[in-house]
N, C-alpha and C positions, 0 to 999 in steps of 0.2 A: 540853325535856329537854336537859340539858347532857351532852355526850358527850366522853369522853377516849378517843382512839384510839392504839393501839400497833400499828404496821405498818411494816416496813422497806422495802417496795416502794412507791415514789412513785406509779406508775400505779394500784396497788391502793388506796392512800390516797385518791387522787382519785376513784376509782370508789365507794369506801365513802362518801365525803362526798356524792357525787351521789345515791346510793341513799337515804341518810338525809335529804337535802334534799328528795327527792321524796315522802317520807312526811309532811312537814309540821313538826311541833313538835320538831325536833331541831336543836341548835346545837353544832357542834364547838368546844369551848372550848380544846382542846389536842390536839396530835398529837406522838407521839414515835416515833423510828425505831430506838431502841436500848433495852436494858433499863436502862442507866445514865441515859439521858435521861428515861425513864418514871419511874424511881425518884426522880430529882431533882424532877420536876414534882409527883409525888404528895406528896413531903415538904413542898414549898412551898405546896401547895394542898389541904390535907386536906378531904375532904368537898365539894369544889367540882365534883363530877360526879354525875350520876344514872345514867349508863350508861358502862361501859368496854367497848370492843371490843379484844380482845387476840389478836395473832398469837402462835404458840408458838415458831417458829424465827426468831430475830432475828440480826442481824449480830454482836452481842456479847452473847450470853446467850439466855435463853428467857423465854417468857411465864408459865411455871409459877410462879415465885416472885412474879411480878406479881399473879397471882390472889390469893395469900394476902395480899399487901400491900394490894391494893384492898379485899379483904373485911374486913381488920382496920380499915381506915380508914373505909370507908363501908358499914356493915352493911345500910343500906337501899338502897344503889346496886345496880344490876343489872350483872352481868358476863357477857359473851358471848365465848367463845373462837371465833374465826373463822380456821381454819387448814387448810392443805392436808394436814396430817399427822395426821389424826384416825383413830384405831383405837378399838375398844371399850375397850382397856386405858387409852389416853390419855384418852378421854372420861370414864371412871370416875375416873381420878386428878384430872382437872380439876374434876369435880363434888365430889370429896372435899376439894379445896382451897378450894371455895366458888363455883365458876362456876355461874351459873344456866342456861346453855345452852352446848352445844358443837356447832358447825356446821361442816361441811366447806366449805372456801372456795369451791368451785364452786357451792354451793347458795344463791345470792342470794335466791331465792324464800323459803327458810326463814328467812334473816336478816331479810328485809323483814317477814315474818309475825310473827316474834318482836318486832321493834321496833314494829310497828303495834299489837300487843297491849299493849305497855308504854304507849303514848300514849293508849289508850282510857280507862283509869281517870282520867287527868289531865283529859281532856275532860269526862267525866261528872261529875267532882267540881267542876268550875268552873261547871256549869250550875245 
């Protein structure tokens, strides 16, 4: 599973990479720390990701517009918002924009469970 990550905290980016690596079939193909960099990568690499992990509060912008951009580009790709600033209203808006899951950043267990569930169909389809 090819992963595109958007996260402005380098330590969190490393931690997310480690979590995904521990799950097996995940390869981080790109990481961006700003909305501008994420937009540029998406424009140059349409459809070259299966999973996007997006933080909402970035140094220069937000992940909200990135949800829509990702969804328009990769309707089959999965989008998970992983942010410290999740409220019921924010989660609802993220899902309306096309996010498949919205997870509070402190809940790595939920993120791991969501990602593990994504890799199961790929494993059974290859058998």
